N, C-alpha and C positions, 0 to 999 in steps of 0.2 A: 431804199428813202423812206422818209417815215410820211406821215400826212401832212405837216406844214410845206416843206419842200415841194411834194407834188403840188399843192394848190398854189404853192406862189409860182410855182412854174406851168401850170396853166393858166393863171389870172394874167402872167406876165403873156403869153401866146396868143389868150384871146382878147388882148389889148384892144380897143375900140369896138370891141364885137360882144356888147353887152347880155346879149342871148347865151353867145358860148361861153360867156363866164357866169352867168349863172347855171346855167346845165350842168357845167365842169365842176361847181363850188359845191351846188347838192351833191353832187357823185359822189366828189369825194367825202360829202360828210356822211353820207348814205353806207358807202364804202368800208368808213372805218369801224362804224358800227356793225356793218353783216358778215365782217371778218372777226368779228368778236361773240359772234354766237353761244359758246358755250362758257361764257361768261355771264353767266344767266343775270345777273342787276346789269351790268353795261348796255348786254343786248335788250332788256325792257326799258331802261332808259332811253333805247334809241328807237325803237318801235315807232313812236310816233314821227321820226324825222326818216325812217323808210318809208312807210305808207304815206306822209305828204310829198315825199319823192316819187313816188309811183306816182301820184294823183297829179302832182304838178307837172314834172320834166315829162313822163309815160302819157298819160293822157291827156294833158294841157297843149303840151309844147310837140306833142309827137316822136319823141324822140326815148325807143328804148336801147339806154344804154343799165344793163343789171349791175344793182351794185357791188355782184360777187366777180365780176369782169376784172381781169387782170389787165390793167392800162398802167404804162411807164407817165413819167411825168412830161407835163410840156403837149397836152393833148390839146390840140385846136380843131376845132368845129365851126366852120363856116353854116349859116342860115338853120341849122340844127334840127330838119324837119324831114318826118322822112326816115329817119335813121334808125337801123334793127341789127343789134348787135347780139349771137349768141352768147351765153354766160360762160360760155367755156372758152371762148375766144380768148387771145393772149395778145395784146396789143403792146409795142414796145414805145420808146420815148421819143417824144418831138413830131409827132404823128400826124397829119391833116385828113379828115374826115370831112366829106362835104356831103349835103342833102338828098335822099331817096337812097340810101345805100342800104346793101341788105349784106352783113358779114356773118355765118351761120354754118350751118353742117345741113347733109343730105339725109333724107329718109330712105332706107332702102327694105324692103321688108320687114319694116316695122322697125327697125332698130336706126339710130343717127349713128352717122360716121362721126370720126374728128371733126373737130374744129378749127378753126384759120389761125395761122401763127404770124404775125406780122411782126415784122423787124422793128427797127428804129428809123427816124427820119423819113417815114413811107408818107407818101402824097395819094390820096384817094377822090378820084374825079368824082362827081356827080351821079347819080343814077348806076351804080358800078355794083355788082353783084359777085361775091368772094364765095363760096359756096365750097364746102368739105373739108378733108384734111389737107392743106394747102397751106406752103410754106412761105410768104412774101419776104424778100431779102432785103437786108439794110438798104437804106436810099432808093429803093423804086419807086418808078412813078407809073401810075393804074390811070388812063385815061378815061374819061366819061362815057359812061355806057357799056364798059369793058364786063364781060362776065367771065370772070376766073376760075377755072375749075382745074387747074396745075401749079406746078410751083412757077414764082417767079423768081430769078436770079438776083443778087443782090447788085441796084444799079439800073437795073432793065426797066426799060417803058413798057408799059403792056398797055397793048389797046384791040378793040374788036368784040365780037361775039362768034364763037369763043376766043378769049385771050390772045394774042400771040404778040410775042418779041416784036419793037418795031427799030430798037436804040437799046444802048449801055452807054450809061456813061464810066469812061475808065479808071478816072480818081477812086471813083466807090467803091470798084469793084479791088481794085488794090488796098484799100483799107478794111475789107471785110472779107477778104481772103480766109479762110477756116472757123468764121465765128458762126454761121447755121447750120 
């Protein structure tokens, strides 16, 4: 899926949420230029967009969503404050991220671990930490304040510190068997 359909899906997902629309629209524009880094002229033309993205979205709005992060269409951002995402994280389509959420890797002995992979239709509550080389399955829900350091299966509901599975949506599990 290219720039315009992803932008439309993000715009639709953030209906009634102007801050979410600003962040995701700016993100898609900066991302479009960032992935064309090897095309020198396009990258140079996009440099002001990428610099202003960093200034406005990261510094003023407090949402660290690096332009090179792979994010599927339909990203919904509630509140868009205190969001920190590692640039190697992969986020699927139609995901919901709430404020004060950290998605990243762990430093061990000076080396970074792998970054999380988040499936499609995942809802992440406020104040969540998803750390390390974990996989969050399609349709999973991560409760507010959870610290996820292990894989979460498709359709599961994970809560607590450390996160534990407290439920599972059988309909989601049936649809996503073998997809992750």
